[in-house]
Phi, psi and omega in degrees: 000143181281132175268173182300322184255031182306309182300315181297317177299316179297317178296320177299316178295321180300315183297320177303314180293319179300315180297321183292312183288322184264005183047049180245179184226040181288141176224153182291131182255316184203165175239080184303334185290351177295338172269100185275007181286343179210160180290117180235155174290163183290320188209152169239130176242151177224158179285138179290332181271333184217096185296351176279347177269110183231156178233129169266129182237130179233132180248140178217145176259123178275101184283139176297335180203161180302138179067020178299318181299315179298315179297319180296316181297316180294318180300311182292328181291326181274307190262341179305320180300340179297331182292338182243009181287120182299333181286346184258056176239129181237146189292327191234002185205154171260154174230131172249125178254119176257119181255139179294137175305136181081015179298318186282132178286176181292325182234126178190166180268106185297313181300315182294320178296319178294316180296318182291324179292317179299316180296321178296318179296318179301315187283330190252342189302327180293337182271345184288141175286159174288147186098193181272138173209157184248136182220159175250134178280119181280160171085005177261151180281007176214159185278130179227111173261136184235137169273120181255128176242107182258128184228144175289136183194169174261351184286315179068042185244166175250134175235154180232154179200170178250156178219166179074034179285132174293159179282142179300138178261154181294331178298319179295315181292317183295316180294324179294315179300313183303313182294319183287319181293324177301316179298315182295315182296327183281351185263126175287120180197159179290322181223154178228134183230129175253115178270118178258129176241132179253000000 
């Protein structure tokens, strides 16, 4: 799940790897993108030995479909806690719950949805057959159908995932590239790096 400083952490790890592979000494100097009044790159790094050697770094997520990041954030906020819920431990099997992309409506109670889903898993999991089966979660103010994959194991855990993701369109990727490359080209730096995340 993405944290608030996810981009900064990712760029920091990238620089560590770049320095190791390239025998360089770049360190993060600033995060220009913190100023949202104009388009800025995510980070500027400079050499510790030669401050004239700088790198402009821009990170982008190539979304499989429009609003994928929004859908993923909501999904993990609601269903992610099921994976660490101590009440969802079973002696002989794992359960993977697959939710259709776009399952969650615009307005709903996230905590209540998670609690009702957990309660449903506890009460019904013993009745589910091994292998895949499809079920509807009762007691929610909107319809949620789930693909349940029950497997024999010694771990006895619940995992969650999404299914039914649309294929990325060229327009989504192209528009993302245009915006990011404009930021990089506009930034004065010795080198420019675009980090692509899929």
